[in-house]
C-alpha positions, 0 to 999 in steps of 0.5 A: 976834841979835847976840852982845850981845844974847844976852848980855843975854838970859840975865840976863833969863832968870835974873832971871825966875827968881829973882823967880818962886822969890822971889814963891813964897817970899812967898806961902808965907810969906804963907799960914803967916802967915795959918794961924798968925793963924787958929790963934791964935783956937783954942789958947792960945798961939802963939809969935812966929817969923820963920819961921811954916812951920818954927813950926807944924811943929816948935814942940813948945809948938804941937804940945803944945797942938794934940795935946791938942785932938785928944785932947779927949773931944768933938774931931772933931765937924762943928763942930770949929774944930780939925779945919776949921782942919786941913782949910782949911791942908791945902787951901792947896796949900802944901807946907810947910803940908801937911806941918804937917797930916800931921805930927798925922796919927797922933794924928787918925787914932788918936783917930778909929779908936779912937773910931769904934765908939763911934758918935759923930759924928767928921765933923770927922776925917772931912773932914780924912781925905778931904781927904788921900785926894782929895790922893792920888787926884789925884796918883796919877790913880787909879792903882795903886802898883806895884814891881819885884820880882826873879824868883828863877827867875833867877840873880844874884849871890846865888844860882843857879836850877836853873830853866831860864832864860826868854827873856823874862829882861827882863820885869818882875814887877810887885807892887801895894803900893796898889791903884787909887783910887776918888773917895770924898766920904764915909767909908763903914764898908767903905771907912774902912780904905782911906781911912785907909790911903791917908792913912798912905801919904801920911804915909809919902811925906813921913816924911823931912820930919816931927819925930821927935815925930810918929813917937813918936805913930804907934808909940803908936797902933799899940800900942795898936790891936794890944793895946789893951783892949776897951771893951766890957769896961769896965762904966762904959761906955755905948752912948754912950761916956760915962763912959769915960776918954779913956786907956781909949777909946784903948787900945781894939783895933780891927780891922787890915785888910792895908789898914791894916797894909801902910802901918802896917809902911812906917812902923815900918820907917821908925822902925825902920831909918831915919836917926831910929833912928840918932840916938833909940834911944827912937824905935827901942825904941818902934817895936820895941814897936809892931811886936812887938804887931802880931806878937803880934796877928797871932799870936792872929788866926792871919793868916799874911800879917801874921805873915810880914810883922811877923815879917820886920820884927822880924828885920830890926830885930834885925839892923840892930841888931847890925850897929850893935853889932858894926860888921859891914854884912851887906849888903856884899859882902866880897872875900877870898882865903880860902876857908871850908869 
């Protein structure tokens, strides 16, 4: 190939890449516009926008209308048009539209877990949760999520060890933070916490791209799950859950297995110590109250694992708040010539 031919080939490749990017952007915009048109038949007002994906994700008017529909007494049934829209929107495989569905997961999961004991059909909610679960199962290839945990039997810059150093110092200490996934076509009562927990894990993986209002919703439901009143103590409730006000129904205490608590604490940790917390003190306060409720729940249930996890998160939150107030970064190693005795 001559030099002149080589010079002409590079611009062609760059042009193809640019065209592919432009084509992807056009398809994404088209999908978002179609989603807005479909949503216009469900909610009363859909504001015009030159960026439909951003509007669906961040517009407060759209969020308010969708949130109200999800909280309605008859929401979540198999013929629920909004649940069908959320399912179809997530199945579009467009990353920005999938974020829109995750934005409303706290309310959907919150209402679902609060009402599931009323034994009313919630197939619409379950279809959306199963779509999120299937997405994670496919993306992980069913494999567990693990992290490397430092072995304190080996000395570090922070501590000395009395244990003799082993030859296999390079061996990895793996901790499973999410077990392997099995495909599920329905939500069984024994698998419900796992399915919702995996959906929350997906929410956490995208949490930095989600609006603060969604995180407020999550903190609200966490506190309700941990310390809400029992609906069976309300004399106005019958076996079908009829006659029960929405606020009372959503303030129910729910079973909190470790499969739910683990992703819940990761999300609360972001709300307590993430970048949003520095910009929004109200989010910190909401997450802190939710964490305190979970800690109280673990004390009441004498759950050592949950007590340690929630208590540690509260301590980290206090340390983070103190470091901001006094300007000290406790994670920084200070170099000084002075010796403290």
